[in-house]
PATOR-237632 format. One line per field, with one value per residue (C-alpha): residue in three letters; chain; x, y, z. Coordinates in steps of 0.1 Angstrom, whole numbers. Layout:
N
type	[ala_...]
mol	[A_...]
east	[X_...]
north	[Y_...]
up	[Z_...]
***
This chain:
155
type	[met_leu_arg_trp_ile_val_gly_ile_phe_ala_phe_val_met_phe_ile_ala_gly_ser_leu_met_val_phe_gly_val_leu_gly_arg_ser_gly_asp_thr_ala_met_ala_ala_ala_ile_pro_asp_pro_leu_pro_ala_glu_ala_ala_ala_asp_ala_ile_arg_thr_leu_pro_val_ile_pro_glu_ile_glu_glu_pro_pro_ala_ala_asp_pro_leu_thr_lys_glu_gln_lys_arg_phe_asn_arg_val_asp_lys_asn_lys_asp_glu_gln_ile_ser_leu_ser_glu_leu_val_his_pro_arg_arg_asn_arg_phe_ala_asn_leu_asp_leu_asp_gln_asp_gly_gln_leu_ser_phe_glu_glu_trp_ala_ile_thr_thr_ile_glu_lys_phe_glu_gly_ala_asp_ser_asp_ser_asn_gly_ile_leu_ser_arg_thr_glu_tyr_ala_thr_thr_ala_pro_lys_pro_arg_lys_pro_lys_pro_ala_cys_ser_cys]
mol	[A_A_A_A_A_A_A_A_A_A_A_A_A_A_A_A_A_A_A_A_A_A_A_A_A_A_A_A_A_A_A_A_A_A_A_A_A_A_A_A_A_A_A_A_A_A_A_A_A_A_A_A_A_A_A_A_A_A_A_A_A_A_A_A_A_A_A_A_A_A_A_A_A_A_A_A_A_A_A_A_A_A_A_A_A_A_A_A_A_A_A_A_A_A_A_A_A_A_A_A_A_A_A_A_A_A_A_A_A_A_A_A_A_A_A_A_A_A_A_A_A_A_A_A_A_A_A_A_A_A_A_A_A_A_A_A_A_A_A_A_A_A_A_A_A_A_A_A_A_A_A_A_A_A_A]
east	[-339_-320_-326_-358_-349_-327_-347_-383_-358_-341_-382_-390_-356_-364_-403_-390_-361_-385_-404_-386_-374_-404_-414_-438_-421_-396_-422_-437_-466_-460_-432_-404_-410_-418_-378_-363_-372_-350_-359_-354_-324_-320_-320_-284_-270_-291_-278_-242_-255_-257_-227_-204_-224_-197_-205_-219_-200_-224_-235_-219_-242_-256_-237_-254_-273_-257_-265_-271_-299_-305_-304_-266_-255_-267_-253_-218_-213_-209_-191_-156_-140_-151_-157_-197_-206_-214_-198_-216_-184_-191_-225_-227_-191_-207_-226_-191_-174_-203_-213_-175_-180_-205_-189_-175_-156_-143_-151_-170_-204_-234_-250_-280_-267_-240_-266_-283_-256_-268_-298_-285_-267_-289_-319_-282_-280_-319_-319_-306_-310_-298_-322_-331_-363_-374_-397_-418_-395_-365_-379_-389_-352_-345_-367_-351_-340_-360_-346_-338_-359_-354_-337_-366_-356_-342_-352]
north	[-1083_-1059_-1032_-1033_-1024_-997_-979_-977_-971_-945_-932_-928_-909_-884_-880_-880_-854_-833_-830_-823_-795_-777_-779_-804_-834_-820_-790_-792_-767_-731_-730_-741_-711_-685_-703_-692_-653_-634_-608_-574_-557_-531_-493_-484_-513_-507_-471_-484_-515_-486_-463_-495_-501_-493_-458_-452_-431_-406_-414_-393_-374_-387_-383_-348_-347_-335_-296_-296_-302_-322_-292_-277_-312_-317_-280_-291_-321_-299_-272_-295_-264_-248_-218_-222_-211_-234_-226_-246_-267_-276_-283_-311_-327_-357_-360_-355_-389_-399_-377_-387_-425_-416_-393_-423_-398_-375_-344_-325_-327_-357_-370_-387_-424_-414_-411_-440_-461_-488_-491_-492_-526_-536_-537_-557_-579_-591_-588_-617_-616_-585_-563_-544_-546_-565_-596_-612_-636_-610_-589_-610_-616_-582_-589_-580_-606_-615_-602_-620_-626_-612_-637_-639_-630_-656_-645]
up	[-142_-122_-149_-140_-103_-109_-139_-110_-81_-106_-114_-78_-67_-101_-82_-47_-58_-77_-49_-27_-49_-50_-10_-14_9_39_47_81_83_84_113_88_63_88_98_70_73_86_111_115_118_139_133_137_122_84_92_91_67_42_52_43_6_-22_-35_-69_-94_-105_-146_-174_-194_-225_-255_-267_-299_-331_-330_-371_-393_-414_-443_-423_-432_-472_-467_-457_-477_-515_-499_-505_-499_-463_-480_-461_-508_-529_-567_-591_-598_-560_-576_-604_-596_-587_-623_-637_-635_-651_-679_-689_-687_-715_-734_-752_-776_-754_-769_-745_-755_-752_-781_-780_-792_-762_-741_-749_-756_-730_-744_-784_-768_-755_-786_-810_-791_-789_-827_-836_-879_-879_-893_-878_-860_-830_-824_-803_-794_-801_-772_-752_-749_-735_-701_-666_-648_-627_-590_-563_-532_-501_-476_-452_-416_-395_-363]
***
């Protein structure tokens, strides 16, 4: 029984507090609202108040954009020795490592078998009976693995 009385009392206090916060209770017309508004400052006091405000430093200029164009940046990436000229060796340099990986016998020449090594290895791996021909079931094992879907945005 005591719990019921305390619960009802708490509920009534909650409602009364909510009404006071939202201004329904305790308001005596417009006079309470007018009393809460301060009087405006005289002109001299306002000028003094403005002079005493802290000085805000000027905001620096935002950083300037890179003056180089997209084509100039691309040229600079290829020009490794920075002599403002691109030689053939500088232009093909990124391809040298890929070529060296494919040139299995390191003779400086790329044969068709060396170039197609991954495809040949895939074929030999799928040819389970080693007869040099892929059946439908053997060919089905060469299908690319499905990619994992990108995770959905968690925002």
